[in-house]
C-alpha positions as semicolon CSV with decimal commas, in nm:
position;residue;x (nm);y (nm);z (nm)
1;M;-19,905;5,327;18,325
2;M;-20,180;5,285;18,580
3;R;-20,298;5,560;18,812
4;L;-20,425;5,468;19,155
5;R;-20,740;5,675;19,105
6;D;-20,828;5,466;18,797
7;A;-20,814;5,133;18,986
8;A;-21,149;5,026;19,129
9;P;-21,148;4,958;19,505
10;A;-21,229;4,600;19,605
11;P;-21,336;4,541;19,968
12;W;-21,161;4,268;20,163
13;R;-21,356;3,959;20,261
14;N;-21,277;4,025;20,629
15;G;-21,395;4,389;20,609
16;G;-21,058;4,528;20,724
17;G;-20,992;4,746;20,421
18;V;-20,993;4,781;20,044
19;T;-20,741;4,698;19,771
20;R;-20,682;4,867;19,437
21;E;-20,514;4,629;19,194
22;L;-20,270;4,816;18,970
23;L;-20,129;4,518;18,780
24;A;-20,207;4,147;18,758
25;W;-19,966;3,998;18,504
26;P;-20,000;3,822;18,270
27;A;-20,377;3,806;18,338
28;P;-20,605;3,900;18,629
29;G;-20,745;3,549;18,676
30;D;-20,410;3,373;18,638
31;W;-20,143;3,615;18,759
32;R;-19,776;3,547;18,820
33;V;-19,719;3,900;18,954
34;R;-19,972;4,119;19,133
35;L;-19,913;4,480;19,239
36;S;-20,169;4,665;19,449
37;V;-20,229;4,946;19,697
38;A;-20,438;4,876;20,006
39;E;-20,610;5,091;20,265
40;V;-20,587;4,904;20,597
41;E;-20,869;5,033;20,815
42;R;-20,859;4,793;21,110
43;D;-20,657;4,513;21,267
44;G;-20,699;4,164;21,129
45;P;-20,548;3,863;20,953
46;F;-20,408;3,863;20,600
47;S;-20,553;3,618;20,349
48;P;-20,315;3,327;20,284
49;F;-20,152;3,289;19,940
50;P;-19,964;2,956;19,938
51;G;-19,686;2,942;19,678
52;V;-19,653;3,323;19,669
53;R;-19,373;3,553;19,797
54;R;-19,506;3,883;19,932
55;W;-19,351;4,228;19,983
56;F;-19,530;4,489;20,192
57;A;-19,440;4,859;20,218
58;V;-19,624;5,123;20,423
59;L;-19,684;5,430;20,205
60;S;-19,863;5,656;20,453
61;G;-20,021;5,655;20,797
62;G;-19,889;5,567;21,139
63;G;-19,757;5,224;21,044
64;V;-19,838;4,864;21,125
65;R;-19,716;4,571;21,328
66;L;-19,709;4,260;21,110
67;T;-19,692;3,934;21,299
68;V;-19,577;3,661;21,061
69;D;-19,577;3,307;21,201
70;G;-19,550;3,451;21,554
71;K;-19,270;3,704;21,488
72;A;-19,370;4,074;21,506
73;T;-19,217;4,350;21,290
74;E;-19,317;4,718;21,303
75;L;-19,323;4,902;20,970
76;T;-19,366;5,273;20,895
77;P;-19,344;5,482;20,576
78;R;-18,968;5,519;20,638
79;D;-18,892;5,145;20,648
80;A;-18,771;4,916;20,372
81;P;-19,030;4,684;20,216
82;F;-19,088;4,368;20,420
83;E;-19,073;4,025;20,249
84;F;-19,258;3,718;20,375
85;G;-19,417;3,394;20,256
86;G;-19,775;3,407;20,135
87;A;-19,865;3,086;20,321
88;A;-19,746;3,229;20,653
89;Q;-20,002;3,302;20,922
90;T;-19,998;3,685;20,913
91;R;-20,180;3,937;21,130
92;C;-20,174;4,315;21,088
93;E;-20,221;4,563;21,373
94;L;-20,245;4,936;21,307
95;L;-20,008;5,147;21,516
96;A;-20,194;5,480;21,478
97;G;-20,496;5,468;21,248
98;T;-20,555;5,377;20,884
99;T;-20,253;5,312;20,661
100;R;-20,200;5,299;20,288
101;D;-19,971;5,015;20,184
102;F;-19,814;4,882;19,863
103;N;-19,812;4,507;19,797
104;L;-19,607;4,296;19,558
105;M;-19,699;3,929;19,522
106;A;-19,497;3,697;19,298
107;R;-19,566;3,330;19,227
108;S;-19,230;3,240;19,075
109;G;-18,890;3,376;18,987
110;A;-18,664;3,593;19,195
111;A;-18,800;3,934;19,294
112;R;-18,682;4,243;19,476
113;M;-18,842;4,565;19,591
114;H;-18,669;4,882;19,715
115;R;-18,792;5,209;19,864
116;V;-18,644;5,504;19,672
117;N;-18,604;5,837;19,849
118;H;-18,351;5,996;19,612
119;S;-18,225;5,761;19,342
120;H;-18,169;5,394;19,272
121;A;-18,005;5,211;18,981
122;A;-17,983;4,839;18,906
123;Q;-17,875;4,610;18,627
124;C;-18,181;4,399;18,534
125;R;-18,206;4,077;18,337
126;A;-18,379;4,029;18,003
127;A;-18,741;3,904;18,033
128;S;-18,774;4,057;18,381
129;L;-19,076;4,266;18,469
130;V;-18,953;4,596;18,613
131;A;-19,191;4,842;18,778
132;A;-19,188;5,174;18,961
133;Y;-19,456;5,328;19,179
134;S;-19,442;5,696;19,266
135;H;-19,637;5,764;19,583
136;A;-19,632;6,126;19,700
137;G;-19,404;6,302;19,453
138;N;-19,295;6,285;19,092
139;A;-19,040;6,027;18,985
140;R;-18,826;5,985;18,674
141;V;-18,752;5,638;18,539
142;G;-18,481;5,568;18,283
143;C;-18,463;5,241;18,090
144;A;-18,350;5,133;17,741
145;G;-18,257;5,488;17,640
146;E;-18,601;5,626;17,734
147;T;-18,702;5,849;18,026
148;L;-19,050;5,843;18,174
149;E;-19,193;6,106;18,407
150;L;-19,409;5,933;18,664
151;P;-19,671;6,149;18,843
152;P;-19,773;6,079;19,205
153;Q;-19,976;5,766;19,276
154;T;-19,889;5,607;18,943
155;L;-19,739;5,269;18,851
156;A;-19,533;5,209;18,536
157;W;-19,392;4,873;18,424
158;R;-19,213;4,705;18,136
159;I;-19,093;4,359;18,036
160;L;-18,727;4,395;17,940
161;E;-18,624;4,260;17,599
162;T;-18,252;4,268;17,683
163;D;-18,039;4,314;17,993
164;E;-18,080;4,681;18,091
165;R;-17,970;4,930;18,351
166;V;-18,282;5,079;18,512
167;E;-18,263;5,405;18,705
168;I;-18,525;5,581;18,914
169;A;-18,498;5,924;19,076
170;G;-18,747;6,098;19,300
171;G;-18,880;6,101;19,650
172;D;-19,115;5,847;19,802
173;A;-19,115;5,584;19,527
174;L;-19,085;5,207;19,505
175;W;-18,883;5,009;19,250
176;M;-18,932;4,640;19,171
177;E;-18,780;4,366;18,952
178;I;-18,941;4,027;18,906
179;A;-18,722;3,782;18,714
180;P;-18,872;3,512;18,489
């Protein structure tokens, strides 16, 4: 598990906010999967990440307008995570002040990310990385016969050894699977 408060903030090169990296797997300098929480403090461009798929979910604040390759999408804390290509020209505009956002970046394999407001269950493949992030409330994650209580602002993850049914219950959480 990784708590948000234990992740050191790293300022963005463009000065528009800070990011707290919760997981860079398998290694920080050579990651295949990167999970982070960002504070977006002002409008500006996103850094490009060619060869990477990105998912973006607003956790708190008034929301954002993401313009990806010329197409605008407004996102708030109630909306599903938004998927886009890391090489895309992306600009972020704040709708009503600073936001806190969750980011999933994956270099390879199929991935999915869901917002959980009550419960979610999925059958996941062996060797997949599964993760859950509890934002404002507690969450309960069940996998491989074990149950984990996840406090607010905490990420938990596991690499599955076999095909497993993964369940998450709680309010204001995110669930992810990144296949090998």
